[in-house]
PLY file of the C-alpha trace (Angstrom):
ply
format ascii 1.0
element vertex 250
property float x
property float y
property float z
element edge 249
property int vertex1
property int vertex2
end_header
67.98 146.75 80.19
68.21 148.36 76.75
66.01 147.12 73.91
69.11 145.85 72.09
70.26 143.83 75.11
66.76 142.46 75.60
66.61 141.25 71.99
70.08 139.70 72.29
69.07 137.88 75.48
65.96 136.50 73.79
68.04 135.32 70.83
70.53 133.63 73.14
67.76 131.94 75.07
66.15 130.70 71.85
69.47 129.31 70.64
70.01 127.53 73.93
66.55 125.98 73.80
67.11 124.69 70.26
70.59 123.44 71.15
69.34 121.60 74.22
66.42 120.12 72.30
68.80 118.81 69.62
71.03 117.24 72.25
68.06 115.51 73.88
67.16 114.03 70.50
70.72 112.78 70.00
70.76 111.12 73.43
67.54 109.28 72.60
68.73 108.09 69.16
68.46 104.33 68.51
69.21 104.20 64.78
72.22 101.89 65.11
71.53 98.75 67.21
75.15 97.57 66.97
76.44 100.81 68.46
73.81 101.00 71.19
74.60 97.44 72.23
78.33 98.15 72.28
77.92 101.32 74.37
75.79 99.46 76.88
78.15 96.48 77.01
81.15 98.69 77.70
79.15 100.55 80.34
78.29 97.28 82.03
81.69 95.61 81.86
83.71 98.80 82.52
87.45 99.23 82.74
89.04 98.22 86.04
90.20 101.77 86.74
86.61 103.00 86.54
84.76 100.06 88.09
83.16 102.27 90.76
81.83 104.78 88.24
78.47 104.81 86.49
79.07 104.94 82.73
76.99 107.11 80.41
76.61 104.25 77.92
74.49 105.91 75.21
74.79 108.48 72.40
76.92 111.45 73.46
75.41 114.88 72.74
77.15 117.91 71.29
79.06 120.09 73.75
79.75 123.78 73.84
78.50 127.26 73.10
75.15 127.39 71.21
76.43 130.60 69.57
79.73 129.07 68.50
81.49 130.29 65.38
83.99 127.42 65.67
82.69 123.85 65.34
85.15 121.04 66.00
84.31 117.70 64.40
85.79 114.52 65.85
85.33 110.87 64.97
83.42 109.15 67.79
83.26 108.95 71.60
85.98 106.94 73.32
84.66 103.74 74.87
86.04 104.65 78.31
86.18 108.39 77.68
83.01 110.14 76.50
81.02 106.89 76.63
81.87 106.91 80.33
81.55 110.60 81.16
78.78 111.61 78.76
80.66 114.61 77.37
82.64 114.93 74.15
86.40 114.34 74.49
86.17 114.07 78.28
87.99 111.51 80.40
90.67 110.28 78.01
94.04 111.35 76.60
92.59 112.67 73.35
90.52 115.10 75.37
93.52 116.06 77.49
95.32 117.19 74.35
92.30 118.91 72.81
91.25 120.90 75.86
94.79 122.03 76.63
94.94 123.45 73.11
91.48 124.99 73.39
92.37 126.65 76.67
95.65 127.98 75.29
93.79 129.45 72.30
91.14 131.04 74.50
88.22 128.80 73.56
87.94 127.07 76.97
87.91 128.40 80.53
90.16 125.60 81.77
92.50 122.96 80.36
91.28 119.96 82.35
88.35 117.78 81.35
87.60 114.94 83.73
83.82 114.75 84.05
80.64 116.40 82.77
80.38 118.49 85.96
83.99 119.67 86.27
83.17 123.30 85.43
84.60 123.27 81.90
82.97 125.76 79.54
83.65 126.51 75.90
83.56 130.05 74.51
82.59 130.62 70.86
83.29 126.93 70.28
81.28 123.72 70.09
82.27 120.10 69.60
80.47 117.36 67.72
81.40 113.97 66.25
80.85 112.25 62.95
79.46 109.40 65.07
77.78 110.02 68.44
78.14 106.48 69.80
81.34 104.65 70.75
81.90 102.09 67.98
83.64 98.71 68.33
87.31 99.12 67.47
86.69 102.85 67.11
85.45 102.14 63.58
81.86 103.09 62.70
80.51 101.58 59.50
79.56 103.67 56.49
75.88 103.03 57.29
76.35 104.18 60.89
78.09 107.36 59.76
75.24 107.99 57.33
72.72 107.54 60.14
74.56 110.16 62.21
74.90 112.63 59.36
71.50 114.11 60.13
72.68 115.17 63.57
75.63 116.98 62.01
73.29 118.69 59.56
71.09 119.83 62.46
74.03 121.20 64.43
75.27 123.22 61.47
71.78 124.54 60.84
71.75 126.04 64.34
75.26 127.42 64.77
76.60 130.65 63.17
79.74 128.76 62.12
82.69 130.54 60.51
85.30 127.83 61.01
85.04 124.04 60.93
87.97 122.10 62.39
88.03 118.47 61.27
90.03 116.13 63.50
91.02 113.38 61.10
90.00 112.20 57.66
86.57 110.82 58.57
85.56 114.13 60.13
86.89 115.94 57.06
84.77 113.70 54.81
81.72 114.28 57.01
82.02 118.03 56.56
82.52 117.76 52.81
79.58 115.37 52.40
77.32 117.78 54.25
78.14 120.75 52.03
78.10 118.74 48.81
74.66 117.31 49.65
72.96 120.24 51.35
74.32 123.41 49.77
76.37 122.62 46.65
75.40 125.99 45.20
77.37 127.71 47.96
80.59 125.73 47.52
83.49 127.69 46.09
84.76 124.52 44.40
83.07 121.28 43.38
86.30 119.33 43.94
86.77 117.59 47.28
89.73 119.20 49.11
92.57 116.96 50.25
92.83 116.36 53.98
96.06 117.20 55.75
97.27 118.57 59.04
96.97 122.35 58.85
95.10 122.22 55.53
92.86 125.27 55.18
90.11 125.49 52.56
87.43 128.16 52.12
84.31 126.04 51.58
81.95 128.96 51.06
82.25 132.73 51.21
81.53 132.49 54.94
82.96 129.17 56.15
86.52 127.83 56.22
87.44 124.18 56.77
90.69 123.41 58.58
92.17 119.96 59.07
94.18 118.50 61.94
95.41 115.06 62.83
93.19 113.59 65.50
94.74 113.79 69.00
94.38 110.04 69.45
97.10 108.02 71.15
97.89 106.48 67.79
99.02 109.91 66.61
100.33 111.48 69.82
102.32 108.48 71.08
104.03 108.05 67.73
104.88 111.74 67.35
102.78 112.15 64.25
100.97 114.89 66.16
102.81 117.06 68.68
101.41 119.76 70.93
103.18 122.55 68.99
101.55 121.19 65.81
98.10 121.22 67.41
98.64 124.67 68.92
99.67 126.01 65.51
96.37 124.83 64.05
94.46 126.56 66.82
96.32 129.80 66.23
95.07 129.64 62.65
91.57 128.82 63.87
91.67 131.70 66.38
92.64 134.19 63.69
89.80 133.10 61.41
87.22 133.00 64.21
88.17 136.53 65.23
88.01 137.96 61.72
85.22 140.44 61.15
82.37 138.82 59.31
78.66 139.25 59.91
76.85 136.41 61.67
74.76 134.40 59.22
71.73 133.96 61.47
70.01 135.79 64.31
0 1
1 2
2 3
3 4
4 5
5 6
6 7
7 8
8 9
9 10
10 11
11 12
12 13
13 14
14 15
15 16
16 17
17 18
18 19
19 20
20 21
21 22
22 23
23 24
24 25
25 26
26 27
27 28
28 29
29 30
30 31
31 32
32 33
33 34
34 35
35 36
36 37
37 38
38 39
39 40
40 41
41 42
42 43
43 44
44 45
45 46
46 47
47 48
48 49
49 50
50 51
51 52
52 53
53 54
54 55
55 56
56 57
57 58
58 59
59 60
60 61
61 62
62 63
63 64
64 65
65 66
66 67
67 68
68 69
69 70
70 71
71 72
72 73
73 74
74 75
75 76
76 77
77 78
78 79
79 80
80 81
81 82
82 83
83 84
84 85
85 86
86 87
87 88
88 89
89 90
90 91
91 92
92 93
93 94
94 95
95 96
96 97
97 98
98 99
99 100
100 101
101 102
102 103
103 104
104 105
105 106
106 107
107 108
108 109
109 110
110 111
111 112
112 113
113 114
114 115
115 116
116 117
117 118
118 119
119 120
120 121
121 122
122 123
123 124
124 125
125 126
126 127
127 128
128 129
129 130
130 131
131 132
132 133
133 134
134 135
135 136
136 137
137 138
138 139
139 140
140 141
141 142
142 143
143 144
144 145
145 146
146 147
147 148
148 149
149 150
150 151
151 152
152 153
153 154
154 155
155 156
156 157
157 158
158 159
159 160
160 161
161 162
162 163
163 164
164 165
165 166
166 167
167 168
168 169
169 170
170 171
171 172
172 173
173 174
174 175
175 176
176 177
177 178
178 179
179 180
180 181
181 182
182 183
183 184
184 185
185 186
186 187
187 188
188 189
189 190
190 191
191 192
192 193
193 194
194 195
195 196
196 197
197 198
198 199
199 200
200 201
201 202
202 203
203 204
204 205
205 206
206 207
207 208
208 209
209 210
210 211
211 212
212 213
213 214
214 215
215 216
216 217
217 218
218 219
219 220
220 221
221 222
222 223
223 224
224 225
225 226
226 227
227 228
228 229
229 230
230 231
231 232
232 233
233 234
234 235
235 236
236 237
237 238
238 239
239 240
240 241
241 242
242 243
243 244
244 245
245 246
246 247
247 248
248 249
């Protein structure tokens, strides 16, 4: 193996170790008693269709490539989706829409996401949430979002991100809050950009923020979000992710 390949392998291994360590910390988080109790209650009571399954029932870790240049930010795990399967956007209709789009854009090796061991892999893409626990009514409180902000900060510190895709307004606000608080000197504008489907804003000289309606049933069943609309966003994301820019970190 050449020296260059050896160095690259060591870097990849180090990234994977840091990524896995972060995810273990997230899984063990107990900062929000209300959310932990809700996750466990849902896991105990279950939905009839899944009564024979063992629910995950705790904070859901990040998912994806530890060298990702695209980071997708959602809202929170679905009570009977990721809170059941233990993997972001897996086991519910929101995930069906998201992974079909990711596969079509070349960020996923398959379009189906049914369980944490179904063989799905992401390429140059990772997924996180503004909130890592399933909240009652799918509505985390401001305090709970603040408690989870540190996990988002840690994920961004590890990944060589070029593009951030915010699924919904809360995710958009999470991204903006991170940059305003942690690296205001790097922001190209001190004005908060307006969220919208397909909105594209260069946050820094290296990172672009793109917005999309969340693929929740509330949006997909009503036609507010269609698959062509979501695919159009991912074409924009693909173009930006493929653009030639140097990686920010080894």
